[in-house]
C-alpha positions in Angstrom: 126.7 66.4 82.6 124.5 64.6 80.3 123.1 65.4 76.6 119.9 65.9 78.5 121.4 68.3 80.8 119.2 71.3 79.3 116.2 69.3 79.9 113.8 69.1 83.3 115.5 67.1 85.7 112.1 65.0 86.2 112.6 64.2 82.0 116.3 63.0 82.5 115.2 60.9 85.7 112.2 59.3 83.8 114.3 58.8 80.9 116.9 57.2 82.7 114.3 55.1 85.0 112.6 53.9 81.5 116.1 52.4 79.9 116.9 50.9 83.3 113.6 48.9 82.9 114.0 48.0 79.5 117.4 46.7 80.0 115.6 44.4 82.6 113.4 42.7 80.0 116.2 40.5 78.2 117.3 39.7 81.8 113.8 38.5 82.3 113.9 36.4 78.9 117.0 34.6 80.4 116.0 33.8 83.8 112.3 33.8 84.4 111.6 30.3 83.1 115.0 28.8 84.5 113.6 27.4 87.5 110.9 25.5 85.5 113.5 23.8 82.9 113.2 20.4 84.5 109.2 20.2 84.4 109.4 21.6 80.8 111.4 18.7 80.3 109.2 16.4 82.0 106.0 17.7 79.9 107.6 16.9 76.6 109.7 13.8 78.1 108.6 12.1 74.8 110.4 14.1 72.5 113.6 12.2 71.2 115.6 15.6 71.7 114.4 16.6 74.7 117.6 16.8 76.5 118.9 19.2 73.9 115.8 20.9 72.9 114.8 22.1 76.6 118.1 24.1 77.5 117.9 25.8 74.3 114.5 27.0 75.1 115.9 28.9 77.5 119.0 30.3 75.7 117.7 30.7 72.2 116.8 34.2 72.8 120.4 34.8 73.6 121.4 33.2 70.3 119.2 35.6 68.5 120.4 38.5 70.4 124.0 37.6 69.6 122.9 37.0 66.1 120.9 40.0 65.2 122.4 42.7 67.7 124.8 43.9 65.2 122.2 44.6 62.5 119.9 46.0 65.2 122.8 48.3 66.0 123.4 49.4 62.7 119.1 49.7 62.2 119.5 52.0 65.2 121.9 54.2 64.0 119.7 54.6 60.8 116.0 54.4 61.7 116.4 56.0 65.2 117.0 54.3 68.4 113.7 55.4 70.2 111.6 54.3 67.2 113.3 50.9 67.0 113.0 50.5 70.9 109.4 51.2 70.7 108.7 48.6 68.3 110.9 45.9 69.7 108.9 46.5 73.1 105.5 45.3 70.9 106.9 42.6 69.7 108.4 41.4 73.1 105.0 41.5 74.5 103.4 39.7 71.7 106.2 36.4 71.5 106.8 36.3 75.0 103.6 35.0 76.4 102.9 32.7 73.4 104.2 29.1 74.9 101.1 29.6 77.3 99.1 28.7 74.3 101.5 26.2 72.9 102.2 22.5 73.1 104.7 21.6 70.7 108.5 22.0 71.6 109.5 23.4 68.3 106.6 26.0 68.0 107.7 27.0 71.6 111.3 27.4 69.9 110.2 29.6 67.3 108.2 31.9 69.5 111.7 32.3 71.6 113.4 33.5 68.5 110.8 35.9 67.9 111.5 37.4 71.8 114.9 37.1 71.1 114.8 39.7 67.9 113.1 41.9 70.3 115.3 41.6 72.9 118.4 42.2 70.8 116.9 45.4 69.7 116.0 46.3 73.2 119.4 45.7 74.5 121.2 47.4 72.0 118.9 50.7 72.0 118.5 50.9 75.8 122.6 50.9 76.2 123.3 53.0 73.4 120.6 55.5 74.7 122.5 55.6 78.2 125.5 56.2 75.8 123.7 59.2 74.1 122.3 60.6 77.2 124.9 60.7 79.6 128.9 61.3 79.4 131.8 61.0 81.7 131.3 59.8 85.3 127.6 60.0 85.1 127.9 57.5 82.4 129.8 55.0 84.6 127.1 55.4 87.5 124.5 55.0 85.1 126.2 51.8 83.7 126.7 50.9 87.1 123.1 51.1 88.2 122.3 49.3 84.9 124.2 45.9 86.0 122.6 46.6 89.6 119.2 46.9 88.6 119.4 44.0 86.0 121.1 41.7 88.9 118.4 42.7 91.2 115.7 42.2 88.8 117.2 38.7 87.8 117.1 38.0 91.4 113.0 39.0 91.8 112.7 37.2 88.2 114.3 33.8 89.2 112.6 33.8 92.6 109.0 34.9 91.1 109.8 32.1 88.2 110.3 29.5 90.7 107.5 30.8 93.4 104.4 30.9 90.3 106.4 27.9 88.4 104.7 25.7 91.2 101.3 26.8 89.7 102.7 24.9 86.4 105.5 25.6 83.9 103.4 27.4 81.7 102.5 30.2 84.3 106.1 32.1 84.1 105.4 32.9 80.4 102.8 35.7 81.4 105.1 37.8 83.0 106.5 38.8 79.4 103.4 40.7 78.8 105.0 43.7 80.3 106.3 44.6 77.0 103.1 45.6 75.7 103.0 48.2 78.8 106.1 49.5 78.6 106.1 50.6 75.0 103.8 53.5 75.1 105.6 54.8 78.2 108.8 54.9 76.4 107.1 56.4 73.2 105.6 59.2 75.0 108.6 59.7 77.4 112.1 59.4 75.6 113.4 61.8 73.3 115.4 61.2 70.7 119.3 62.1 71.3 120.1 65.3 70.2 122.4 63.8 66.8 124.5 66.8 65.8 125.4 67.8 69.6 126.6 64.6 70.2 128.6 64.2 67.1 130.0 67.1 68.0 132.2 65.4 71.0 133.3 62.1 70.0 134.5 59.6 72.8 138.3 60.3 73.5 139.6 57.2 72.4 137.9 57.3 69.2 138.8 61.0 67.8 136.5 62.0 65.3 137.4 61.5 61.5 138.9 58.0 62.3 136.8 54.9 61.7 135.4 52.2 63.6 137.4 50.9 66.6 137.8 47.4 65.4 140.7 46.5 67.1 140.0 47.5 71.0 136.3 46.7 70.2 137.5 43.0 69.1 139.5 42.5 72.4 136.5 43.8 74.5 134.0 41.3 72.7 136.2 38.5 73.3 136.4 39.3 76.9 132.8 40.0 76.9 131.9 36.2 75.6 134.6 34.8 78.1 132.8 36.4 81.0 129.5 35.9 79.8 130.4 32.2 79.4 131.3 32.0 83.3 128.3 33.9 84.3 125.6 31.7 82.8 126.8 28.6 83.9 125.1 29.5 87.5 121.3 30.2 85.8 121.4 27.1 83.3 122.8 24.7 85.2 122.3 24.9 89.1 118.8 23.7 88.6 120.2 20.0 87.5 123.4 20.1 89.7 120.4 20.7 92.6 118.4 17.8 91.2 121.9 15.8 91.1 122.0 16.4 95.0 118.2 15.4 95.4 116.6 18.9 95.4 114.2 19.5 92.4 111.8 22.1 94.0 111.5 25.1 91.5 111.1 27.3 94.5 114.4 26.2 95.9 116.1 26.2 92.6 114.9 29.4 92.0 115.9 31.0 95.4 119.4 29.7 95.1 119.5 31.1 91.8 118.3 34.2 92.4 120.5 35.0 95.9 123.6 34.4 93.4 122.0 37.2 91.3 122.0 39.0 94.1 125.9 39.3 94.6 126.0 40.8 91.2 125.0 43.8 92.9 127.9 44.0 95.2 130.2 43.4 92.4 128.8 46.2 90.6 129.0 48.5 93.5 132.7 47.4 93.6 133.3 48.3 90.3 132.4 51.7 90.8 134.9 52.2 93.3 137.7 49.9 91.7 137.3 51.5 88.0 140.6 53.1 88.4 142.6 50.2 88.2 141.9 49.4 84.4 140.0 46.9 82.7 142.8 44.4 82.7 143.4 44.1 86.4 139.4 44.0 87.2 138.4 41.3 84.8 141.4 39.0 86.0 140.1 39.8 89.5 136.3 38.6 88.2 137.7 35.6 86.6 139.4 34.3 89.2 136.1 35.0 91.8 133.9 33.6 89.3 136.0 30.4 88.8 136.3 30.2 92.7 132.4 30.1 92.8 131.9 27.3 90.0 134.5 25.1 91.5 132.9 25.4 95.0 129.8 24.6 93.2 130.7 21.5 91.6 131.6 19.9 95.0 128.8 21.2 96.9 126.7 18.3 98.4 124.3 20.1 100.2 122.1 23.4 99.5 123.7 25.7 101.8 127.0 24.9 100.1 125.5 25.5 96.6 124.1 28.9 97.7 127.4 30.0 99.0 129.1 29.0 95.4 126.6 30.7 93.3 126.8 34.2 95.6 130.8 34.0 95.0 129.9 33.4 91.1 128.0 36.4 91.1 130.2 38.7 92.8 132.5 37.8 89.9 130.1 38.5 87.5 128.7 41.5 89.0 132.4 43.2 88.8 133.4 41.8 85.3 130.3 43.2 83.5 130.1 46.7 84.3 133.9 46.5 83.5 133.4 45.5 79.7 130.3 47.5 79.1 132.1 50.9 80.3 135.0 49.9 78.3 132.9 49.0 75.4 131.3 52.3 75.6 134.4 54.6 76.4 135.9 53.6 72.6 132.6 54.5 70.9 131.6 57.8 69.1 128.1 58.8 68.8 128.0 57.7 65.1 129.4 54.3 65.9 127.5 53.6 69.1 124.5 51.6 68.1 126.9 49.2 65.8 129.5 48.9 68.6 126.9 48.4 71.4 125.2 45.8 69.2 128.6 44.0 68.6 129.0 44.0 72.5 125.6 42.3 73.0 126.7 40.0 70.3 129.6 38.7 72.8 127.5 38.6 75.6 124.3 36.9 74.7 126.6 35.0 72.5 128.3 33.6 75.7 124.7 32.8 77.1 123.9 30.9 74.2 127.2 28.9 73.9 127.3 28.2 77.8 125.1 25.4 77.8 126.3 23.7 74.5 129.6 23.7 75.9 128.7 22.0 79.0 127.1 19.7 76.9 130.0 18.9 74.6 132.2 18.6 77.8 129.7 16.3 79.6 131.1 13.2 77.5 134.7 14.2 78.2 134.4 15.0 82.0 132.2 12.1 83.5 129.0 14.0 83.3 127.5 17.4 83.9 129.2 18.1 87.1 132.9 17.3 85.4 132.0 19.5 82.6 131.2 22.9 85.0 134.3 21.8 86.8 136.7 22.0 83.5 134.8 25.4 82.7 135.8 26.9 86.4 139.3 26.0 85.7 139.1 27.5 82.5 138.3 30.9 83.9 141.4 30.8 85.7 143.3 30.8 82.3 140.8 33.5 81.3 142.1 35.6 84.4 145.6 35.0 82.9 144.5 36.2 79.7 143.0 39.3 80.9 145.9 40.7 82.3 147.2 41.2 78.6 143.9 42.0 76.9 144.4 45.9 77.6 147.8 45.6 75.7 145.9 43.6 72.8 143.4 46.6 72.6 146.5 49.2 72.3 146.4 50.4 76.3 148.8 49.9 78.8 147.9 47.5 81.6 147.2 50.0 84.1 145.2 52.6 82.0 142.0 53.0 83.8 138.6 53.1 81.5 138.4 56.2 80.3 135.3 58.3 81.4 136.7 62.0 82.4 134.2 64.7 82.9 135.6 66.9 80.6 133.6 64.4 78.1 130.5 66.0 78.8 128.6 67.9 76.5 127.2 71.6 77.2 
């Protein structure tokens, strides 16, 4: 049962749909322009730092999310999640399309920073509102749907970015205007959560009267960072790895990355079936699968093998992401949910930003980009081993499931 059980079903359904759509926008920020990165690099080839700055065009929003999500969570707990969400949507719709009008790489980076600020608030507020509106297994189902919908939207956005990117590298930026369309809908349709009722039923793992769960959330954020590092290798690096084997079409690059994200859908469905086994075993399995995908990717010599590799990697990511997100929300009571969700997003999007920088730093030590990705693939095997002890560090037993009992529901 959800917090909104007293409302009409259409209102609850509409709120859930809007929150899922809002959750897609930070994904849009990270994937839409991935297929045109090589063309952006070509356009700004005269810039001495183009090799460093162009990948950051893709990942700078993720850095802003990582840095400002904790602040966005704190602000949402005080200003109100709905109000902050609507304001962030407006900022998203303004900053996102600006690179269509800019011809300076530094100015484009500045606009992407503004986009990242908006995304920090959007992702934090949407996830926290899901935690506010829904409880127990209904929450787990919606969080699974959040991963499913964002992964399917990523598939569509990769393909869309590659398709319209054939018309020029600036064209994909026009899609960000969608933020201006969603802002008024959210203002009219979303209701502020009933805080008094929510505070009366805190999360089981964080009883009322206790402080913020720093111990468990620190472990969860570390696991989230590791999962994100492995997950974002594919969208950032696949285009360059395909160029390495002679494939440079934005449409084919977008198709390959998009198909990989479609496997995230399957991984999220598996989470719904396997959540009873606990976060440690699920994350160990997810890291193992992701590792196999990356190791196959760096050994690929044709397009078909690349697609198979990113499908395998996506399956692991689809299992890992709802696992860490559900684990995080299960530890947070209402009064800590905005702050806790912000810290979770900092870990997730921090991994997205660090991922290309880690590849770049390993390139000189590992004989190029291919070797660097291989090192990360092997590193995920170590992460799989670490995942087995992560629940113990968080104060759980290895086989303890993620706590989503139905009796957490508010009546």
